[in-house]
All heavy atoms as a GROMACS GRO file, in nm:
protein
  591
    1MET      N    1   0.088  -0.121   0.002
    1MET     CA    2  -0.007   0.002   0.007
    1MET      C    3   0.090   0.125   0.000
    1MET      O    4   0.183   0.127   0.073
    1MET     CB    5  -0.086  -0.002   0.125
    1MET     CG    6  -0.200   0.107   0.113
    1MET     SD    7  -0.310   0.089   0.259
    1MET     CE    8  -0.418  -0.030   0.216
    2SER      N    9   0.056   0.221  -0.087
    2SER     CA   10   0.133   0.346  -0.097
    2SER      C   11   0.112   0.434   0.019
    2SER      O   12   0.002   0.435   0.087
    2SER     CB   13   0.114   0.409  -0.233
    2SER     OG   14  -0.014   0.472  -0.236
    3TYR      N   15   0.206   0.528   0.031
    3TYR     CA   16   0.182   0.631   0.152
    3TYR      C   17   0.055   0.717   0.115
    3TYR      O   18  -0.022   0.745   0.196
    3TYR     CB   19   0.296   0.722   0.149
    3TYR     CG   20   0.413   0.656   0.235
    3TYR    CD1   21   0.533   0.631   0.169
    3TYR    CD2   22   0.407   0.612   0.363
    3TYR    CE1   23   0.642   0.570   0.227
    3TYR    CE2   24   0.504   0.554   0.431
    3TYR     CZ   25   0.619   0.532   0.370
    3TYR     OH   26   0.720   0.466   0.423
    4SER      N   27   0.032   0.737  -0.017
    4SER     CA   28  -0.097   0.817  -0.056
    4SER      C   29  -0.213   0.748  -0.017
    4SER      O   30  -0.315   0.795   0.043
    4SER     CB   31  -0.096   0.845  -0.212
    4SER     OG   32  -0.206   0.895  -0.255
    5GLU      N   33  -0.215   0.601  -0.036
    5GLU     CA   34  -0.338   0.526  -0.001
    5GLU      C   35  -0.354   0.528   0.156
    5GLU      O   36  -0.458   0.524   0.206
    5GLU     CB   37  -0.320   0.381  -0.055
    5GLU     CG   38  -0.331   0.380  -0.210
    5GLU     CD   39  -0.282   0.250  -0.271
    5GLU    OE1   40  -0.190   0.175  -0.210
    5GLU    OE2   41  -0.342   0.219  -0.375
    6ILE      N   42  -0.239   0.506   0.224
    6ILE     CA   43  -0.246   0.510   0.372
    6ILE      C   44  -0.299   0.641   0.418
    6ILE      O   45  -0.387   0.649   0.517
    6ILE     CB   46  -0.104   0.474   0.421
    6ILE    CG1   47  -0.066   0.341   0.400
    6ILE    CG2   48  -0.109   0.495   0.576
    6ILE    CD1   49   0.085   0.299   0.427
    7ALA      N   50  -0.250   0.750   0.361
    7ALA     CA   51  -0.302   0.883   0.401
    7ALA      C   52  -0.456   0.897   0.379
    7ALA      O   53  -0.515   0.960   0.462
    7ALA     CB   54  -0.227   0.998   0.321
    8GLN      N   55  -0.491   0.851   0.268
    8GLN     CA   56  -0.639   0.860   0.231
    8GLN      C   57  -0.720   0.788   0.336
    8GLN      O   58  -0.834   0.833   0.393
    8GLN     CB   59  -0.662   0.790   0.109
    8GLN     CG   60  -0.621   0.882  -0.015
    8GLN     CD   61  -0.645   0.822  -0.156
    8GLN    OE1   62  -0.732   0.743  -0.174
    8GLN    NE2   63  -0.566   0.857  -0.254
    9LEU      N   64  -0.677   0.667   0.379
    9LEU     CA   65  -0.742   0.590   0.486
    9LEU      C   66  -0.739   0.665   0.618
    9LEU      O   67  -0.847   0.672   0.693
    9LEU     CB   68  -0.673   0.455   0.507
    9LEU     CG   69  -0.703   0.350   0.387
    9LEU    CD1   70  -0.618   0.219   0.418
    9LEU    CD2   71  -0.847   0.320   0.378
   10GLU      N   72  -0.614   0.725   0.657
   10GLU     CA   73  -0.618   0.805   0.780
   10GLU      C   74  -0.722   0.915   0.776
   10GLU      O   75  -0.777   0.951   0.874
   10GLU     CB   76  -0.480   0.845   0.797
   10GLU     CG   77  -0.384   0.743   0.826
   10GLU     CD   78  -0.403   0.676   0.962
   10GLU    OE1   79  -0.462   0.745   1.054
   10GLU    OE2   80  -0.358   0.556   0.983
   11LEU      N   81  -0.715   0.991   0.655
   11LEU     CA   82  -0.816   1.098   0.655
   11LEU      C   83  -0.957   1.059   0.654
   11LEU      O   84  -1.046   1.129   0.716
   11LEU     CB   85  -0.791   1.181   0.524
   11LEU     CG   86  -0.656   1.260   0.516
   11LEU    CD1   87  -0.625   1.324   0.386
   11LEU    CD2   88  -0.661   1.362   0.619
   12MET      N   89  -0.991   0.955   0.595
   12MET     CA   90  -1.128   0.898   0.599
   12MET      C   91  -1.159   0.861   0.752
   12MET      O   92  -1.265   0.871   0.802
   12MET     CB   93  -1.153   0.780   0.510
   12MET     CG   94  -1.149   0.817   0.368
   12MET     SD   95  -1.189   0.699   0.245
   12MET     CE   96  -1.186   0.541   0.327
   13ASN      N   97  -1.060   0.804   0.825
   13ASN     CA   98  -1.092   0.766   0.962
   13ASN      C   99  -1.110   0.890   1.042
   13ASN      O  100  -1.188   0.895   1.133
   13ASN     CB  101  -0.973   0.686   1.012
   13ASN     CG  102  -0.969   0.553   0.973
   13ASN    OD1  103  -1.085   0.488   0.939
   13ASN    ND2  104  -0.860   0.475   0.970
   14ALA      N  105  -1.023   0.989   1.016
   14ALA     CA  106  -1.043   1.117   1.091
   14ALA      C  107  -1.175   1.181   1.059
   14ALA      O  108  -1.240   1.233   1.150
   14ALA     CB  109  -0.936   1.218   1.051
   15ALA      N  110  -1.210   1.182   0.931
   15ALA     CA  111  -1.337   1.241   0.891
   15ALA      C  112  -1.455   1.175   0.963
   15ALA      O  113  -1.559   1.243   0.989
   15ALA     CB  114  -1.358   1.247   0.739
   16ALA      N  115  -1.436   1.044   0.977
   16ALA     CA  116  -1.549   0.956   1.027
   16ALA      C  117  -1.575   1.002   1.189
   16ALA      O  118  -1.688   0.991   1.224
   16ALA     CB  119  -1.526   0.808   1.037
   17ASN      N  120  -1.483   1.078   1.243
   17ASN     CA  121  -1.498   1.123   1.387
   17ASN      C  122  -1.544   1.262   1.384
   17ASN      O  123  -1.550   1.315   1.502
   17ASN     CB  124  -1.364   1.098   1.456
   17ASN     CG  125  -1.343   0.944   1.482
   17ASN    OD1  126  -1.429   0.869   1.525
   17ASN    ND2  127  -1.234   0.906   1.441
   18VAL      N  128  -1.568   1.330   1.283
   18VAL     CA  129  -1.603   1.478   1.277
   18VAL      C  130  -1.753   1.468   1.294
   18VAL      O  131  -1.827   1.422   1.220
   18VAL     CB  132  -1.564   1.554   1.144
   18VAL    CG1  133  -1.630   1.680   1.145
   18VAL    CG2  134  -1.410   1.541   1.137
   19THR      N  135  -1.788   1.531   1.409
   19THR     CA  136  -1.943   1.532   1.436
   19THR      C  137  -1.999   1.671   1.456
   19THR      O  138  -2.123   1.676   1.471
   19THR     CB  139  -1.975   1.448   1.563
   19THR    OG1  140  -1.894   1.509   1.676
   19THR    CG2  141  -1.927   1.313   1.552
   20THR      N  142  -1.920   1.773   1.456
   20THR     CA  143  -1.967   1.907   1.474
   20THR      C  144  -1.894   2.001   1.379
   20THR      O  145  -1.785   1.967   1.322
   20THR     CB  146  -1.944   1.960   1.614
   20THR    OG1  147  -1.803   1.976   1.636
   20THR    CG2  148  -2.004   1.865   1.718
   21LYS      N  149  -1.953   2.114   1.363
   21LYS     CA  150  -1.889   2.215   1.276
   21LYS      C  151  -1.758   2.258   1.342
   21LYS      O  152  -1.663   2.279   1.266
   21LYS     CB  153  -1.988   2.339   1.262
   21LYS     CG  154  -1.920   2.455   1.180
   21LYS     CD  155  -2.004   2.570   1.167
   21LYS     CE  156  -1.954   2.678   1.077
   21LYS     NZ  157  -1.808   2.700   1.070
   22GLU      N  158  -1.749   2.271   1.466
   22GLU     CA  159  -1.619   2.304   1.530
   22GLU      C  160  -1.510   2.196   1.509
   22GLU      O  161  -1.397   2.227   1.477
   22GLU     CB  162  -1.639   2.318   1.691
   22GLU     CG  163  -1.721   2.434   1.723
   22GLU     CD  164  -1.868   2.420   1.700
   22GLU    OE1  165  -1.911   2.303   1.684
   22GLU    OE2  166  -1.945   2.523   1.702
   23ASP      N  167  -1.549   2.072   1.499
   23ASP     CA  168  -1.454   1.964   1.467
   23ASP      C  169  -1.400   1.967   1.322
   23ASP      O  170  -1.287   1.961   1.301
   23ASP     CB  171  -1.515   1.821   1.486
   23ASP     CG  172  -1.543   1.781   1.630
   23ASP    OD1  173  -1.496   1.848   1.716
   23ASP    OD2  174  -1.615   1.686   1.641
   24LEU      N  175  -1.501   2.001   1.231
   24LEU     CA  176  -1.469   2.021   1.096
   24LEU      C  177  -1.372   2.139   1.073
   24LEU      O  178  -1.274   2.130   1.000
   24LEU     CB  179  -1.602   2.043   1.013
   24LEU     CG  180  -1.567   2.064   0.867
   24LEU    CD1  181  -1.494   1.939   0.793
   24LEU    CD2  182  -1.706   2.081   0.789
   25ASP      N  183  -1.409   2.252   1.138
   25ASP     CA  184  -1.329   2.362   1.116
   25ASP      C  185  -1.182   2.338   1.180
   25ASP      O  186  -1.084   2.391   1.115
   25ASP     CB  187  -1.378   2.493   1.207
   25ASP     CG  188  -1.513   2.547   1.139
   25ASP    OD1  189  -1.524   2.506   1.023
   25ASP    OD2  190  -1.593   2.612   1.202
   26ALA      N  191  -1.171   2.262   1.292
   26ALA     CA  192  -1.039   2.230   1.341
   26ALA      C  193  -0.963   2.143   1.244
   26ALA      O  194  -0.839   2.169   1.225
   26ALA     CB  195  -1.055   2.173   1.487
   27LEU      N  196  -1.033   2.036   1.193
   27LEU     CA  197  -0.974   1.958   1.087
   27LEU      C  198  -0.914   2.040   0.987
   27LEU      O  199  -0.798   2.018   0.917
   27LEU     CB  200  -1.066   1.841   1.054
   27LEU     CG  201  -1.006   1.739   0.962
   27LEU    CD1  202  -0.883   1.673   1.009
   27LEU    CD2  203  -1.108   1.630   0.918
   28LYS      N  204  -0.996   2.116   0.918
   28LYS     CA  205  -0.962   2.199   0.807
   28LYS      C  206  -0.846   2.289   0.832
   28LYS      O  207  -0.754   2.305   0.747
   28LYS     CB  208  -1.090   2.284   0.750
   28LYS     CG  209  -1.190   2.205   0.681
   28LYS     CD  210  -1.331   2.272   0.669
   28LYS     CE  211  -1.317   2.390   0.601
   28LYS     NZ  212  -1.453   2.462   0.567
   29LEU      N  213  -0.843   2.351   0.954
   29LEU     CA  214  -0.726   2.430   0.991
   29LEU      C  215  -0.607   2.356   1.007
   29LEU      O  216  -0.504   2.392   0.950
   29LEU     CB  217  -0.764   2.504   1.130
   29LEU     CG  218  -0.648   2.591   1.185
   29LEU    CD1  219  -0.614   2.707   1.079
   29LEU    CD2  220  -0.696   2.648   1.324
   30THR      N  221  -0.611   2.246   1.063
   30THR     CA  222  -0.495   2.151   1.076
   30THR      C  223  -0.439   2.112   0.946
   30THR      O  224  -0.311   2.115   0.921
   30THR     CB  225  -0.531   2.031   1.169
   30THR    OG1  226  -0.577   2.076   1.284
   30THR    CG2  227  -0.418   1.930   1.174
   31LEU      N  228  -0.523   2.084   0.849
   31LEU     CA  229  -0.485   2.045   0.716
   31LEU      C  230  -0.423   2.158   0.636
   31LEU      O  231  -0.330   2.149   0.576
   31LEU     CB  232  -0.600   1.981   0.620
   31LEU     CG  233  -0.640   1.841   0.679
   31LEU    CD1  234  -0.774   1.802   0.608
   31LEU    CD2  235  -0.531   1.738   0.648
   32SER      N  236  -0.482   2.280   0.658
   32SER     CA  237  -0.437   2.403   0.591
   32SER      C  238  -0.294   2.426   0.651
   32SER      O  239  -0.203   2.460   0.568
   32SER     CB  240  -0.526   2.512   0.623
   32SER     OG  241  -0.657   2.495   0.548
   33LEU      N  242  -0.272   2.415   0.774
   33LEU     CA  243  -0.140   2.445   0.828
   33LEU      C  244  -0.041   2.346   0.785
   33LEU      O  245   0.080   2.377   0.754
   33LEU     CB  246  -0.143   2.447   0.985
   33LEU     CG  247  -0.230   2.572   1.038
   33LEU    CD1  248  -0.247   2.531   1.182
   33LEU    CD2  249  -0.163   2.692   1.004
   34PHE      N  250  -0.076   2.205   0.771
   34PHE     CA  251   0.012   2.125   0.732
   34PHE      C  252   0.058   2.142   0.589
   34PHE      O  253   0.190   2.139   0.550
   34PHE     CB  254  -0.057   1.971   0.728
   34PHE     CG  255   0.015   1.866   0.659
   34PHE    CD1  256   0.120   1.806   0.728
   34PHE    CD2  257  -0.017   1.828   0.539
   34PHE    CE1  258   0.196   1.708   0.676
   34PHE    CE2  259   0.055   1.729   0.475
   34PHE     CZ  260   0.155   1.666   0.546
   35PHE      N  261  -0.035   2.178   0.497
   35PHE     CA  262   0.001   2.200   0.354
   35PHE      C  263   0.073   2.333   0.337
   35PHE      O  264   0.165   2.356   0.256
   35PHE     CB  265  -0.119   2.191   0.264
   35PHE     CG  266  -0.168   2.057   0.248
   35PHE    CD1  267  -0.283   2.000   0.297
   35PHE    CD2  268  -0.083   1.956   0.170
   35PHE    CE1  269  -0.322   1.871   0.279
   35PHE    CE2  270  -0.115   1.837   0.146
   35PHE     CZ  271  -0.239   1.789   0.209
   36ALA      N  272   0.044   2.436   0.428
   36ALA     CA  273   0.117   2.564   0.422
   36ALA      C  274   0.268   2.537   0.463
   36ALA      O  275   0.353   2.597   0.396
   36ALA     CB  276   0.045   2.666   0.517
   37GLU      N  277   0.288   2.450   0.567
   37GLU     CA  278   0.422   2.406   0.613
   37GLU      C  279   0.495   2.345   0.494
   37GLU      O  280   0.624   2.374   0.471
   37GLU     CB  281   0.422   2.341   0.726
   37GLU     CG  282   0.554   2.307   0.791
   37GLU     CD  283   0.546   2.226   0.924
   37GLU    OE1  284   0.455   2.224   0.984
   37GLU    OE2  285   0.653   2.151   0.945
   38LEU      N  286   0.425   2.241   0.432
   38LEU     CA  287   0.497   2.179   0.314
   38LEU      C  288   0.543   2.281   0.199
   38LEU      O  289   0.655   2.266   0.145
   38LEU     CB  290   0.410   2.082   0.253
   38LEU     CG  291   0.380   1.944   0.339
   38LEU    CD1  292   0.282   1.848   0.255
   38LEU    CD2  293   0.518   1.870   0.367
   39ALA      N  294   0.438   2.370   0.167
   39ALA     CA  295   0.481   2.470   0.073
   39ALA      C  296   0.590   2.563   0.102
   39ALA      O  297   0.679   2.578   0.016
   39ALA     CB  298   0.353   2.554   0.044
   40GLN      N  299   0.604   2.599   0.236
   40GLN     CA  300   0.704   2.691   0.278
   40GLN      C  301   0.835   2.613   0.282
   40GLN      O  302   0.942   2.671   0.232
   40GLN     CB  303   0.668   2.732   0.420
   40GLN     CG  304   0.777   2.832   0.470
   40GLN     CD  305   0.779   2.969   0.396
   40GLN    OE1  306   0.676   3.024   0.381
   40GLN    NE2  307   0.894   2.996   0.336
   41LYS      N  308   0.846   2.482   0.320
   41LYS     CA  309   0.962   2.408   0.299
   41LYS      C  310   1.011   2.393   0.163
   41LYS      O  311   1.136   2.409   0.134
   41LYS     CB  312   0.946   2.277   0.359
   41LYS     CG  313   0.928   2.273   0.528
   41LYS     CD  314   0.915   2.130   0.573
   41LYS     CE  315   0.905   2.137   0.723
   41LYS     NZ  316   0.873   2.000   0.780
   42ALA      N  317   0.923   2.384   0.063
   42ALA     CA  318   0.959   2.366  -0.068
   42ALA      C  319   1.021   2.504  -0.126
   42ALA      O  320   1.113   2.496  -0.201
   42ALA     CB  321   0.834   2.324  -0.155
   43ILE      N  322   0.948   2.612  -0.087
   43ILE     CA  323   1.000   2.740  -0.130
   43ILE      C  324   1.137   2.762  -0.068
   43ILE      O  325   1.230   2.822  -0.132
   43ILE     CB  326   0.903   2.850  -0.091
   43ILE    CG1  327   0.772   2.839  -0.180
   43ILE    CG2  328   0.961   2.985  -0.117
   43ILE    CD1  329   0.661   2.916  -0.128
   44ASP      N  330   1.153   2.738   0.056
   44ASP     CA  331   1.284   2.752   0.126
   44ASP      C  332   1.393   2.676   0.062
   44ASP      O  333   1.508   2.721   0.037
   44ASP     CB  334   1.273   2.719   0.278
   44ASP     CG  335   1.194   2.806   0.361
   44ASP    OD1  336   1.160   2.923   0.313
   44ASP    OD2  337   1.156   2.774   0.466
   45LYS      N  338   1.353   2.556   0.012
   45LYS     CA  339   1.454   2.468  -0.047
   45LYS      C  340   1.493   2.531  -0.182
   45LYS      O  341   1.614   2.538  -0.226
   45LYS     CB  342   1.409   2.333  -0.075
   45LYS     CG  343   1.504   2.224  -0.148
   45LYS     CD  344   1.447   2.101  -0.149
   45LYS     CE  345   1.539   2.005  -0.229
   45LYS     NZ  346   1.483   1.895  -0.292
   46LEU      N  347   1.395   2.571  -0.258
   46LEU     CA  348   1.423   2.633  -0.392
   46LEU      C  349   1.510   2.762  -0.367
   46LEU      O  350   1.606   2.798  -0.442
   46LEU     CB  351   1.299   2.676  -0.461
   46LEU     CG  352   1.218   2.563  -0.514
   46LEU    CD1  353   1.085   2.622  -0.568
   46LEU    CD2  354   1.297   2.493  -0.631
   47TRP      N  355   1.480   2.845  -0.267
   47TRP     CA  356   1.558   2.972  -0.240
   47TRP      C  357   1.701   2.922  -0.200
   47TRP      O  358   1.784   2.992  -0.256
   47TRP     CB  359   1.485   3.038  -0.114
   47TRP     CG  360   1.535   3.173  -0.089
   47TRP    CD1  361   1.654   3.217  -0.046
   47TRP    CD2  362   1.470   3.305  -0.133
   47TRP    NE1  363   1.669   3.348  -0.033
   47TRP    CE2  364   1.554   3.411  -0.089
   47TRP    CE3  365   1.352   3.327  -0.188
   47TRP    CZ2  366   1.523   3.544  -0.121
   47TRP    CZ3  367   1.321   3.462  -0.209
   47TRP    CH2  368   1.400   3.571  -0.168
   48ASP      N  369   1.717   2.826  -0.133
   48ASP     CA  370   1.857   2.797  -0.079
   48ASP      C  371   1.936   2.732  -0.184
   48ASP      O  372   2.057   2.756  -0.206
   48ASP     CB  373   1.849   2.679   0.035
   48ASP     CG  374   1.800   2.740   0.168
   48ASP    OD1  375   1.801   2.861   0.180
   48ASP    OD2  376   1.752   2.652   0.253
   49GLU      N  377   1.875   2.674  -0.297
   49GLU     CA  378   1.934   2.629  -0.406
   49GLU      C  379   1.951   2.736  -0.517
   49GLU      O  380   2.016   2.711  -0.622
   49GLU     CB  381   1.849   2.512  -0.479
   49GLU     CG  382   1.846   2.389  -0.383
   49GLU     CD  383   1.745   2.280  -0.438
   49GLU    OE1  384   1.653   2.312  -0.526
   49GLU    OE2  385   1.749   2.166  -0.377
   50GLY      N  386   1.900   2.847  -0.492
   50GLY     CA  387   1.921   2.959  -0.583
   50GLY      C  388   1.826   2.960  -0.710
   50GLY      O  389   1.840   3.040  -0.805
   51LYS      N  390   1.729   2.870  -0.698
   51LYS     CA  391   1.630   2.857  -0.808
   51LYS      C  392   1.510   2.955  -0.785
   51LYS      O  393   1.426   2.966  -0.877
   51LYS     CB  394   1.563   2.717  -0.806
   51LYS     CG  395   1.673   2.609  -0.848
   51LYS     CD  396   1.622   2.472  -0.848
   51LYS     CE  397   1.719   2.376  -0.880
   51LYS     NZ  398   1.685   2.239  -0.857
   52PHE      N  399   1.505   3.023  -0.683
   52PHE     CA  400   1.399   3.127  -0.638
   52PHE      C  401   1.467   3.225  -0.559
   52PHE      O  402   1.546   3.205  -0.469
   52PHE     CB  403   1.285   3.066  -0.558
   52PHE     CG  404   1.152   3.144  -0.547
   52PHE    CD1  405   1.075   3.166  -0.650
   52PHE    CD2  406   1.136   3.195  -0.422
   52PHE    CE1  407   0.962   3.244  -0.642
   52PHE    CE2  408   1.015   3.273  -0.420
   52PHE     CZ  409   0.929   3.292  -0.532
   53ASP      N  410   1.445   3.353  -0.601
   53ASP     CA  411   1.500   3.472  -0.533
   53ASP      C  412   1.411   3.579  -0.533
   53ASP      O  413   1.292   3.583  -0.573
   53ASP     CB  414   1.642   3.499  -0.604
   53ASP     CG  415   1.617   3.536  -0.750
   53ASP    OD1  416   1.511   3.565  -0.789
   53ASP    OD2  417   1.728   3.542  -0.819
   54GLN      N  418   1.458   3.690  -0.470
   54GLN     CA  419   1.371   3.818  -0.459
   54GLN      C  420   1.325   3.862  -0.593
   54GLN      O  421   1.215   3.916  -0.616
   54GLN     CB  422   1.451   3.930  -0.383
   54GLN     CG  423   1.370   4.046  -0.346
   54GLN     CD  424   1.251   4.015  -0.247
   54GLN    OE1  425   1.274   3.932  -0.151
   54GLN    NE2  426   1.141   4.058  -0.285
   55ALA      N  427   1.416   3.866  -0.694
   55ALA     CA  428   1.376   3.908  -0.826
   55ALA      C  429   1.245   3.832  -0.882
   55ALA      O  430   1.158   3.888  -0.934
   55ALA     CB  431   1.498   3.897  -0.916
   56LYS      N  432   1.269   3.701  -0.867
   56LYS     CA  433   1.152   3.607  -0.918
   56LYS      C  434   1.020   3.636  -0.821
   56LYS      O  435   0.923   3.650  -0.878
   56LYS     CB  436   1.192   3.466  -0.898
   56LYS     CG  437   1.093   3.370  -0.952
   56LYS     CD  438   1.063   3.389  -1.096
   56LYS     CE  439   0.978   3.279  -1.149
   56LYS     NZ  440   0.936   3.299  -1.294
   57LEU      N  441   1.033   3.660  -0.705
   57LEU     CA  442   0.933   3.691  -0.610
   57LEU      C  443   0.868   3.826  -0.653
   57LEU      O  444   0.747   3.835  -0.666
   57LEU     CB  445   0.970   3.701  -0.471
   57LEU     CG  446   0.877   3.724  -0.360
   57LEU    CD1  447   0.774   3.606  -0.361
   57LEU    CD2  448   0.938   3.741  -0.224
   58ASP      N  449   0.944   3.926  -0.693
   58ASP     CA  450   0.896   4.057  -0.724
   58ASP      C  451   0.820   4.033  -0.868
   58ASP      O  452   0.716   4.102  -0.888
   58ASP     CB  453   1.004   4.157  -0.749
   58ASP     CG  454   1.071   4.190  -0.607
   58ASP    OD1  455   1.001   4.172  -0.505
   58ASP    OD2  456   1.182   4.255  -0.613
   59GLU      N  457   0.881   3.951  -0.948
   59GLU     CA  458   0.814   3.930  -1.077
   59GLU      C  459   0.676   3.875  -1.069
   59GLU      O  460   0.579   3.907  -1.140
   59GLU     CB  461   0.908   3.831  -1.158
   59GLU     CG  462   0.844   3.798  -1.297
   59GLU     CD  463   0.926   3.689  -1.367
   59GLU    OE1  464   1.051   3.679  -1.351
   59GLU    OE2  465   0.871   3.606  -1.448
   60LEU      N  466   0.652   3.767  -0.983
   60LEU     CA  467   0.534   3.705  -0.950
   60LEU      C  468   0.436   3.789  -0.878
   60LEU      O  469   0.304   3.771  -0.888
   60LEU     CB  470   0.554   3.576  -0.878
   60LEU     CG  471   0.627   3.472  -0.954
   60LEU    CD1  472   0.662   3.351  -0.852
   60LEU    CD2  473   0.545   3.417  -1.070
   61ARG      N  474   0.474   3.882  -0.806
   61ARG     CA  475   0.391   3.976  -0.718
   61ARG      C  476   0.294   4.048  -0.814
   61ARG      O  477   0.323   4.112  -0.907
   61ARG     CB  478   0.460   4.072  -0.642
   61ARG     CG  479   0.375   4.161  -0.553
   61ARG     CD  480   0.454   4.242  -0.456
   61ARG     NE  481   0.523   4.168  -0.356
   61ARG     CZ  482   0.653   4.153  -0.322
   61ARG    NH1  483   0.742   4.227  -0.393
   61ARG    NH2  484   0.695   4.076  -0.230
   62GLY      N  485   0.165   4.029  -0.782
   62GLY     CA  486   0.057   4.102  -0.847
   62GLY      C  487   0.005   4.023  -0.978
   62GLY      O  488  -0.089   4.083  -1.040
   63LYS      N  489   0.067   3.909  -1.015
   63LYS     CA  490   0.031   3.848  -1.128
   63LYS      C  491  -0.094   3.761  -1.093
   63LYS      O  492  -0.120   3.710  -0.979
   63LYS     CB  493   0.135   3.754  -1.184
   63LYS     CG  494   0.230   3.822  -1.269
   63LYS     CD  495   0.310   3.735  -1.344
   63LYS     CE  496   0.416   3.811  -1.433
   63LYS     NZ  497   0.497   3.710  -1.511
   64HIS      N  498  -0.181   3.742  -1.184
   64HIS     CA  499  -0.315   3.652  -1.157
   64HIS      C  500  -0.285   3.532  -1.236
   64HIS      O  501  -0.275   3.519  -1.356
   64HIS     CB  502  -0.429   3.726  -1.231
   64HIS     CG  503  -0.549   3.652  -1.210
   64HIS    ND1  504  -0.619   3.643  -1.092
   64HIS    CD2  505  -0.627   3.570  -1.297
   64HIS    CE1  506  -0.729   3.563  -1.106
   64HIS    NE2  507  -0.727   3.513  -1.228
   65LEU      N  508  -0.243   3.423  -1.155
   65LEU     CA  509  -0.193   3.296  -1.202
   65LEU      C  510  -0.316   3.186  -1.203
   65LEU      O  511  -0.286   3.068  -1.232
   65LEU     CB  512  -0.078   3.250  -1.134
   65LEU     CG  513   0.048   3.339  -1.158
   65LEU    CD1  514   0.166   3.305  -1.062
   65LEU    CD2  515   0.087   3.357  -1.289
   66ARG      N  516  -0.420   3.210  -1.144
   66ARG     CA  517  -0.533   3.109  -1.135
   66ARG      C  518  -0.585   3.076  -1.268
   66ARG      O  519  -0.606   3.172  -1.349
   66ARG     CB  520  -0.633   3.167  -1.031
   66ARG     CG  521  -0.589   3.171  -0.882
   66ARG     CD  522  -0.693   3.206  -0.798
   66ARG     NE  523  -0.792   3.100  -0.797
   66ARG     CZ  524  -0.910   3.107  -0.735
   66ARG    NH1  525  -0.940   3.208  -0.648
   66ARG    NH2  526  -1.006   3.012  -0.731
   67THR      N  527  -0.620   2.968  -1.277
   67THR     CA  528  -0.693   2.924  -1.396
   67THR      C  529  -0.835   2.972  -1.397
   67THR      O  530  -0.908   2.964  -1.289
   67THR     CB  531  -0.693   2.763  -1.405
   67THR    OG1  532  -0.562   2.718  -1.406
   67THR    CG2  533  -0.760   2.721  -1.538
   68PRO      N  534  -0.881   3.042  -1.499
   68PRO     CA  535  -1.024   3.081  -1.505
   68PRO      C  536  -1.117   2.975  -1.488
   68PRO      O  537  -1.099   2.872  -1.555
   68PRO     CB  538  -1.024   3.166  -1.640
   68PRO     CG  539  -0.926   3.120  -1.708
   68PRO     CD  540  -0.812   3.064  -1.625
   69TYR      N  541  -1.232   3.009  -1.439
   69TYR     CA  542  -1.342   2.897  -1.426
   69TYR      C  543  -1.402   2.883  -1.566
   69TYR      O  544  -1.424   2.971  -1.635
   69TYR     CB  545  -1.451   2.934  -1.330
   69TYR     CG  546  -1.387   2.931  -1.181
   69TYR    CD1  547  -1.350   3.044  -1.110
   69TYR    CD2  548  -1.356   2.804  -1.127
   69TYR    CE1  549  -1.299   3.030  -0.990
   69TYR    CE2  550  -1.303   2.801  -1.000
   69TYR     CZ  551  -1.287   2.915  -0.929
   69TYR     OH  552  -1.221   2.908  -0.806
   70ASN      N  553  -1.444   2.764  -1.599
   70ASN     CA  554  -1.511   2.733  -1.724
   70ASN      C  555  -1.663   2.748  -1.697
   70ASN      O  556  -1.726   2.656  -1.642
   70ASN     CB  557  -1.467   2.588  -1.769
   70ASN     CG  558  -1.530   2.568  -1.911
   70ASN    OD1  559  -1.610   2.635  -1.965
   70ASN    ND2  560  -1.470   2.458  -1.968
   71ASP      N  561  -1.722   2.846  -1.759
   71ASP     CA  562  -1.870   2.868  -1.744
   71ASP      C  563  -1.949   2.778  -1.835
   71ASP      O  564  -2.077   2.773  -1.818
   71ASP     CB  565  -1.897   3.011  -1.776
   71ASP     CG  566  -1.854   3.112  -1.672
   71ASP    OD1  567  -1.835   3.069  -1.558
   71ASP    OD2  568  -1.826   3.230  -1.699
   72THR      N  569  -1.891   2.699  -1.919
   72THR     CA  570  -1.969   2.612  -1.998
   72THR      C  571  -2.034   2.485  -1.929
   72THR      O  572  -2.120   2.427  -1.979
   72THR     CB  573  -1.877   2.559  -2.112
   72THR    OG1  574  -1.763   2.481  -2.063
   72THR    CG2  575  -1.827   2.662  -2.205
   73LEU      N  576  -1.989   2.468  -1.803
   73LEU     CA  577  -2.043   2.364  -1.727
   73LEU      C  578  -2.165   2.396  -1.664
   73LEU      O  579  -2.251   2.311  -1.616
   73LEU     CB  580  -1.939   2.318  -1.632
   73LEU     CG  581  -1.807   2.262  -1.673
   73LEU    CD1  582  -1.715   2.234  -1.551
   73LEU    CD2  583  -1.832   2.142  -1.748
   74ASN      N  584  -2.212   2.525  -1.652
   74ASN     CA  585  -2.334   2.570  -1.587
   74ASN      C  586  -2.441   2.577  -1.680
   74ASN      O  587  -2.446   2.605  -1.787
   74ASN     CB  588  -2.302   2.706  -1.529
   74ASN     CG  589  -2.199   2.694  -1.409
   74ASN    OD1  590  -2.201   2.599  -1.354
   74ASN    ND2  591  -2.126   2.805  -1.386
   0.00000   0.00000   0.00000
């Protein structure tokens, strides 16, 4: 079983114990913080390797990089 599959099972087990809005909010916050930490570590690694720097950060600032929503589905 892969780590991804194990993680899915763990998340399903955690979700099964969510019984209130407060529990759901706490789980969502925990997952958000976990993924924010992973992203920060990845950015720090790129910075340390010289693949990301202040110039690149300035270039990205203010750019709209999200994929537009497809209205044909509605």
